[in-house]
C-alpha positions in Angstrom: 0.0 0.0 0.0 1.4 3.4 -1.0 0.3 7.0 -0.2 -1.6 8.8 -2.9 -0.4 11.8 -4.8 -1.0 15.3 -3.2 -3.5 16.3 -5.9 -5.6 13.1 -5.1 -5.6 13.9 -1.4 -7.5 17.1 -2.2 -10.3 14.8 -3.4 -10.2 12.6 -0.3 -8.1 9.8 -1.9 -5.3 8.9 0.5 -4.0 5.6 -0.8 -3.0 3.3 -3.5 -4.0 -0.2 -2.5 -1.1 -1.8 -4.6 2.6 -1.5 -4.2 3.5 -2.0 -7.8 5.6 0.7 -9.6 3.5 2.9 -11.9 3.8 2.8 -15.7 3.0 6.5 -16.1 1.4 7.4 -19.3 -1.6 9.5 -20.4 -5.2 8.8 -21.0 -7.5 10.4 -23.6 -4.8 11.7 -26.0 -7.7 11.3 -28.4 -11.4 10.6 -27.5 -11.1 7.3 -29.2 -8.5 6.2 -26.6 -11.3 6.0 -24.0 -14.3 4.0 -25.2 -17.1 3.2 -22.8 -20.4 1.3 -23.5 -23.2 1.6 -21.0 -25.2 -1.6 -20.3 -28.8 -1.3 -19.2 -32.0 -3.3 -18.7 -34.9 -1.3 -19.9 -38.1 -1.2 -17.8 -41.0 -2.8 -19.6 -44.0 -0.8 -20.7 -44.6 2.3 -22.8 -45.1 6.0 -22.4 -41.4 6.6 -22.5 -38.7 6.3 -25.2 -35.2 4.9 -24.5 -32.6 6.4 -26.8 -29.2 4.8 -27.3 -26.7 7.5 -28.2 -23.0 7.4 -29.1 -21.2 10.7 -28.5 -17.7 11.9 -29.1 -16.2 14.6 -26.8 -19.5 15.4 -25.1 -20.2 15.0 -21.4 -23.6 13.6 -20.3 -25.0 16.8 -18.7 -24.1 18.8 -21.8 -25.6 16.2 -24.0 -28.8 16.3 -21.9 -29.1 20.1 -22.5 -28.6 19.7 -26.2 -31.3 17.1 -26.4 -33.7 19.2 -24.3 -33.2 22.1 -26.7 -33.4 20.0 -29.8 -36.5 18.2 -28.7 -38.2 21.0 -26.8 -38.2 19.0 -23.5 -38.4 20.1 -19.9 -35.8 18.8 -17.5 -38.2 16.3 -15.8 -39.0 14.8 -19.2 -35.5 13.5 -19.8 -33.2 11.4 -17.7 -30.1 9.2 -17.9 -28.6 6.6 -15.6 -24.9 7.2 -15.8 -22.6 10.2 -16.2 -20.0 9.9 -19.0 -16.9 12.0 -19.4 -16.4 14.6 -22.2 -13.1 13.3 -23.5 -14.3 9.9 -24.7 -16.3 8.0 -27.2 -19.3 7.0 -25.0 -22.5 5.0 -25.6 -25.3 6.4 -23.3 -28.9 5.7 -22.8 -31.4 8.5 -22.3 -35.1 8.1 -21.4 -37.7 10.6 -22.6 -41.2 10.8 -21.2 -43.7 11.0 -24.1 -47.0 9.8 -22.8 -47.5 8.0 -26.1 -49.8 9.2 -28.8 -49.2 12.2 -31.0 -46.6 13.7 -28.8 -44.5 10.6 -29.0 -44.8 10.6 -32.8 -43.7 14.3 -32.8 -40.6 13.5 -30.6 -39.7 10.6 -32.9 -39.9 12.8 -35.9 -37.5 15.3 -34.2 -35.1 12.6 -33.2 -35.1 11.4 -36.9 -34.1 14.9 -38.0 -31.8 15.7 -35.2 -28.2 16.7 -36.1 -26.1 17.2 -33.0 -22.3 17.6 -33.6 -20.4 14.5 -32.4 -23.6 12.5 -31.7 -25.1 9.4 -33.4 -28.5 8.0 -32.4 -28.0 4.2 -32.5 -31.4 2.9 -31.3 -34.8 3.9 -30.0 -37.0 1.6 -27.9 -40.1 2.0 -25.8 -39.9 1.6 -22.0 -42.2 2.0 -19.0 -40.4 4.7 -17.0 -37.3 6.8 -16.6 -33.9 5.3 -15.9 -32.6 7.2 -12.9 -29.1 7.8 -11.7 -27.3 4.5 -11.0 -29.9 2.3 -12.7 -27.6 1.0 -15.4 -26.1 -2.4 -15.0 -22.6 -1.1 -15.5 -20.1 -0.1 -18.2 -17.6 -1.9 -20.5 -14.3 0.0 -21.0 -11.7 -0.2 -23.7 -8.9 2.2 -22.8 -5.5 3.0 -24.3 -2.8 4.2 -22.0 -0.2 6.1 -24.1 3.2 7.5 -23.5 4.0 5.0 -20.8 7.3 5.6 -19.1 8.4 1.9 -18.9 9.0 -0.7 -21.6 5.8 -2.0 -23.1 6.5 -5.6 -21.9 7.0 -4.3 -18.4 3.8 -2.3 -18.5 1.8 -5.4 -19.5 3.4 -7.3 -16.6 2.7 -4.5 -14.1 -0.9 -4.2 -15.2 -1.5 -7.9 -14.9 0.2 -7.9 -11.5 -2.2 -5.1 -10.3 -5.2 -7.2 -11.2 -3.8 -10.4 -9.6 -2.6 -8.7 -6.4 -6.1 -7.6 -5.3 -7.9 -10.4 -7.1 -9.6 -7.8 -9.3 -11.3 -6.2 -6.3 -10.4 -2.5 -5.8 -11.2 0.2 -3.3 -14.2 1.9 -4.8 -12.9 5.5 -4.7 -14.8 8.1 -6.8 -12.4 8.8 -9.7 -10.7 12.1 -10.5 -13.1 13.0 -13.3 -15.9 13.2 -10.6 -14.2 16.4 -9.5 -12.7 17.7 -12.7 -9.1 16.9 -13.8 -8.3 20.5 -15.1 -10.3 22.2 -12.3 -11.0 19.8 -9.5 -13.5 22.1 -7.8 -17.0 20.6 -8.2 -16.9 19.3 -4.6 -15.8 22.7 -3.4 -18.8 24.3 -5.0 -21.0 21.6 -3.4 -19.4 22.2 0.0 -20.1 25.9 -0.3 -23.8 25.2 -1.2 -24.3 22.9 1.7 -22.9 25.6 4.0 -25.1 28.2 2.2 -22.1 30.3 1.4 -23.5 31.2 -2.0 -20.9 33.8 -2.8 -18.1 31.3 -2.3 -20.0 28.8 -4.5 -20.3 31.4 -7.3 -16.7 32.5 -7.1 -15.4 28.9 -7.1 -17.6 28.1 -10.2 -16.5 31.1 -12.2 -13.1 31.7 -10.7 -10.5 29.2 -9.3 -8.4 28.9 -12.5 -6.8 25.5 -11.7 -4.7 24.4 -14.7 -6.7 26.5 -17.2 -5.1 28.0 -20.3 -4.2 31.7 -20.4 -7.5 33.0 -21.8 -9.6 31.1 -19.4 -7.3 32.0 -16.5 -7.9 35.7 -17.3 -11.7 35.7 -16.8 -11.5 33.3 -13.9 -9.1 35.6 -12.0 -11.3 38.5 -12.7 -14.3 36.6 -11.4 -12.5 36.0 -8.1 -12.3 39.8 -7.7 -15.5 41.0 -9.4 -17.8 43.2 -7.3 -19.8 45.6 -9.4 -22.2 45.0 -12.4 -19.5 46.4 -14.8 -16.9 43.9 -13.3 -19.3 41.0 -13.8 -20.2 42.2 -17.3 -16.5 42.2 -18.2 -16.2 38.7 -16.9 -19.3 37.7 -18.8 -17.9 39.0 -22.1 -14.7 37.1 -21.6 -16.3 33.7 -20.9 -16.4 31.5 -24.0 -19.9 30.4 -25.1 -19.3 26.7 -24.4 -18.9 27.4 -20.6 -22.7 27.8 -20.4 -23.0 27.6 -16.6 -20.3 30.2 -15.9 -21.8 32.4 -18.5 -25.3 32.1 -17.0 -24.1 33.0 -13.5 -21.9 35.9 -14.6 -24.7 37.3 -16.8 -27.1 37.4 -13.8 -24.5 39.2 -11.6 -23.9 41.7 -14.3 -27.5 42.8 -13.9 -27.9 42.0 -10.2 -24.5 42.5 -8.5 -24.3 40.7 -5.1 -27.3 38.4 -5.8 -25.3 35.2 -5.6 -28.3 33.1 -4.6 -30.3 34.4 -7.5 -27.4 33.6 -9.9 -27.3 30.0 -8.6 -31.1 29.7 -9.0 -30.5 30.4 -12.8 -28.6 27.1 -13.1 -30.4 23.9 -14.1 -31.4 21.9 -11.0 -29.5 18.9 -12.2 -26.3 20.9 -12.1 -26.9 22.1 -8.6 -27.5 18.5 -7.5 -24.3 17.5 -9.4 -22.2 19.9 -7.2 -23.8 18.5 -4.1 -23.2 14.9 -5.3 -19.5 15.8 -5.9 -19.2 16.9 -2.3 -20.9 13.7 -1.1 -18.3 11.9 -3.3 -15.4 13.7 -1.5 -16.8 12.8 1.9 -17.2 9.1 0.8 -13.5 9.1 -0.4 -12.4 10.5 3.0 -14.4 7.9 4.8 -12.9 5.1 2.7 -9.4 6.5 3.1 -9.8 6.6 6.9 -10.9 2.9 6.9 -7.9 1.9 4.9 -5.6 4.2 7.1 -6.7 2.2 10.1 -5.6 -1.0 8.5 -9.2 -2.2 8.1 -10.2 -4.3 5.1 -12.3 -2.6 2.4 -13.5 -6.0 1.1 -14.1 -8.0 4.3 -17.0 -7.0 6.6 -16.7 -5.7 10.1 -19.3 -5.9 12.9 -21.5 -2.8 12.4 -21.0 -2.5 8.7 -24.1 -1.9 6.5 -24.1 -4.3 3.6 -26.1 -4.0 0.3 -27.3 -7.5 -0.5 -28.4 -7.0 -4.0 -28.8 -4.6 -6.9 -32.3 -3.5 -5.8 -31.8 0.1 -7.1 -31.2 -1.2 -10.6 -34.8 -2.5 -10.4 -36.0 1.0 -9.6 -36.2 0.8 -5.9 -33.9 2.1 -3.1 -31.3 -0.3 -2.0 -31.6 -2.3 1.3 -28.8 -2.3 3.8 -28.3 -5.1 6.3 -26.3 -4.6 9.5 -23.4 -7.0 10.0 -23.7 -8.8 13.4 -21.9 -11.6 15.2 -24.7 -13.9 14.0 -24.7 -13.2 10.3 -21.1 -12.2 9.6 -20.2 -15.6 8.2 -23.0 -15.7 5.8 -22.3 -12.1 4.7 -18.6 -12.9 4.1 -19.7 -15.7 1.8 -22.1 -13.5 -0.1 -19.4 -10.9 -0.6 -17.0 -13.5 -1.9 -19.7 -14.6 -4.4 -20.2 -11.0 -5.6 -23.8 -11.0 -4.2 -23.2 -8.4 -1.5 -21.2 -5.2 -0.9 -19.9 -3.4 2.1 -21.1 0.2 1.9 -19.9 3.7 3.0 -22.2 6.7 3.5 -22.9 9.5 1.0 -24.2 11.9 3.6 -27.5 13.6 3.0 -31.0 13.7 4.4 -32.5 10.4 5.6 -29.5 8.1 5.2 -28.5 5.5 7.8 -25.0 5.5 9.3 -23.1 2.4 10.1 -22.4 1.2 13.6 -19.1 -0.2 15.0 -15.8 1.1 13.8 -17.2 2.1 10.3 -19.9 4.1 12.0 -17.3 5.8 14.1 -15.4 6.7 11.0 -18.4 8.1 9.2 -19.4 10.3 12.2 -15.7 11.5 12.6 -15.5 12.7 9.0 -18.8 14.5 9.2 -17.8 16.2 12.5 -14.4 17.3 10.9 -16.3 18.8 8.0 -18.8 20.5 10.4 -21.8 19.2 8.5 -25.0 17.4 9.5 -27.7 15.7 7.4 -30.1 18.6 7.7 -27.6 20.9 6.0 -28.3 19.1 2.7 -31.8 20.7 2.7 -30.5 24.1 1.4 -32.4 27.3 2.0 -33.4 29.0 -1.2 -32.3 26.0 -3.4 -35.0 23.5 -2.8 -34.2 21.9 -6.2 -30.8 21.0 -4.8 -32.2 19.1 -1.9 -30.3 15.8 -1.7 -31.2 12.6 0.0 -28.1 10.7 0.9 -27.3 7.1 0.1 -24.8 4.4 0.7 -22.3 3.1 -1.8 -20.1 0.0 -2.1 -16.6 0.6 -0.8 -15.2 -2.2 -3.1 -15.6 -2.7 -6.8 -14.7 -5.7 -9.0 -13.1 -5.3 -12.4 -14.8 -8.1 -14.4 -13.1 -9.8 -17.3 -9.9 -7.7 -17.2 -7.4 -8.0 -20.0 -4.3 -6.1 -21.1 -2.6 -6.2 -24.5 -0.2 -4.2 -26.7 -1.5 -1.2 -28.5 -0.4 -0.2 -31.9 0.5 3.5 -32.5 -2.6 4.9 -34.3 -1.6 8.5 -34.2 -1.7 8.8 -30.4 2.1 8.5 -30.2 4.4 6.7 -27.8 4.4 3.3 -26.3 0.9 2.2 -25.3 -1.1 -0.7 -23.9 -4.9 -1.4 -24.0 -6.8 -2.2 -20.8 -10.3 -3.7 -21.0 -12.7 -4.5 -18.2 -16.3 -4.2 -17.0 -17.5 -2.4 -13.9 -20.9 -2.4 -12.3 -22.8 0.9 -12.0 -21.1 3.4 -9.7 -17.5 2.3 -10.5 -14.9 4.6 -12.0 -12.5 3.3 -14.6 -9.8 5.7 -13.2 -10.1 3.9 -9.9 -8.5 0.9 -11.6 -6.2 2.8 -14.0 -4.6 5.0 -11.3 -3.4 1.8 -9.6 -1.6 0.8 -12.8 -0.4 4.3 -13.9 0.4 6.0 -10.5 0.9 9.4 -12.3 2.2 12.6 -10.7 -0.2 14.9 -12.6 -4.0 14.9 -12.7 -4.0 15.8 -16.4 -2.6 12.4 -17.2 -6.0 10.9 -16.3 
């Protein structure tokens, strides 16, 4: 076990669970280097359309907005089960509420005529309800790691050793892309929202340059200092059009300086929830890191753990959580080994149970250190950002892993291809970081 890089610690990730040397390298030199296919089971029935879409260089929330605009939909009429990164070739499923009849026919006609850059519609099927967040079965990944810093043969051996060392079971950290590789600030925005520090949330969203380029850095630095309407108007004019959320917020403040809550209310509700979810992800990472720091297993149950016994939420319901006791721990250990149960950690929010025993102590300790309580996730003035908490598996299995040589197809440098499947909620970078162990977040 090795300590994580400093940039990862800012996201709550404290450890590598393997001791292998890193192969270095870089992901996503081209979008085609990162291919992800979403696997779903569509709910039977009608009144909804399920649309299978392949996108290049388009993140899921941005694609949702483009579909809403193209099809004339309101936010509650469109949903998707899993967030996909921008720098990738991704196959997503979206569900659209139509109600059947003439309206469904009209939406089908619009889909047939839709031309969205970098987007192909692969299939359209009927289904009985929305697919909500986390309701996909999982994803299949085919990923090229380029510019590796060791010989290709050594890289293949290291990758295989990583999988064999942990028996394909990894600590289920939220990956770097959950927080933003260039500007890892989404959790900081969420933290400010939970604390109802709306000015800080706005300035973090529009400012906080991170590793931005010179032009972006200019407007972000101005946003950190802006006070008057003319200041915010200058920021607004400097923001490129593709940064639609920053532009929306700065535009409001150029007309209503100081109205930070009003500026946030202009954002789509799903983006506000996304920021809250990012903060929950940070808290989860901290809790998992603390468990590992104490020398406790992330894949063997402890008395007091709460275990998810099945994939109930994929069937449209809320997951059940069973407490581990002296009486049932043997049975639960067997279910975990069979891949039929998962130890969970908390994603704090309203109405979410905490564990007991040492895991419960860890969960309460991290919440106390962050000075938060579950009632704080019911944010004054931002009802649409109200977030129920949940629990999430702290271990993830990479199914059917394989590694092979990659030919140079224009990406440059030595490369290997890594393939595996993950159930919903797992991040590919959680696996890849154990193989690569890079010093820079932009490598991922």
